[in-house]
Structure formats: structure tokens, C-alpha cells
N, C-alpha and C positions, 0 to 999 in steps of 0.2 A: 646738555639739556637746557641750561641756563641762557645760552645765545639763541636756541630756538625759541625759547618763550619770549625773550626780549624781541627778536625779529618779528615773530608772529603779532606781538603787541604793537610794535611800531607800523606794522603794515596796516592792522586795522585800525589803528588811530589815526593815521594818515587818509586811509579811504574813508573813514567816519567824518573826518573834517571836510574832506572834499565834498562829500554827499551834502552835510550841512550846509556849506557855504553855497553849493549849487540850489538848494532850497530856498535860501534867502536871495537869490539872484545875484550873489556877488560872485559866483564862479561859473561860467559858461563852458562846459566841455559835452562832448558826445560820447556815448558808451562804446560807439565803433571804434574812437580812436583808443579807447582804454583796451580794447581786445587785439588791438595791433601789437601790444607789448606781451603778448603771451610767451613768446620765446624767452623772455626774462626769467620766467619761472624756472626754464631748465638751466639757465645759468646759475641761478641761486641754489638750486639743489645740488648742482656740481660743486659749487662752493662750500655747501653745507656738508657734502661728503668727504671733500678734501680736508677741510678744517674743522669736522665735526667734534674730535675729542679733545682738541686743543682749546684751552680758555685763552682767547685773544678777540681784540676788538676788531681785527682785520676784515673778519666776514660782514659784520653789519655796515662798517664804514664802506667796503667795498660794493656792497648791494645798494647801498645809498648812492655812491658815485657812479655806478652803472646804470642806475635809474635816472639820475639827472642828466648825464650824458645822453642817454638814449632820447629823453624827452626833448633836451636841446637841439639835438641833431634833427629829431622829427620835425619840429617847429621851424627850424632855419631852412630847411629842404622845402617845407610846405609853403613857405613865404617866397622862395625863389621861383621865378617864372621859368617854366621849361621851354628849352629851345630845341626843336626838333628838325 
């Protein structure tokens, strides 16, 4: 239960920081981009089920790593011109 509280707190903190930076015009992002990452919730739920009873840092670190990787891949392929 402690890992779930930590993870939920971390997600809310990051989301709040992003919204605050957006309000100050320091971060420019579109909500449509955020909704493209909804499948990450399924991955996080699976990790929480697999490692739910074990007290380990693996789940939050894996979630953070997967999120950063997904965002990097998205922005790399968004900037690359498509050749058809």
C-alpha cells in the first residue's frame, strides 16, 4: 500500500508541476499529447499487480523509466520527417 501511495503522490506532483509551469507559460504542451499516453496506465496497473505485495523500489523506478522512454520516443519520432 505504501508504494501505491508513493506512486500516486508522485504522479499528482508531476502533473501539478506541469500544469503550474504551463500556467506561467514556461512549458508549452497540448492535452492531446497527454492523452496519447493512456496505454501507460495499463502497463502501470500490470506492474502494480505483479509487484504489489513486495516492498521494492522496482515498480516506481520502472514506471518512471517507462514514462521517460515513451516521451522521448514520441518526441524523437515527432521531429523526424516522414518519408512516404
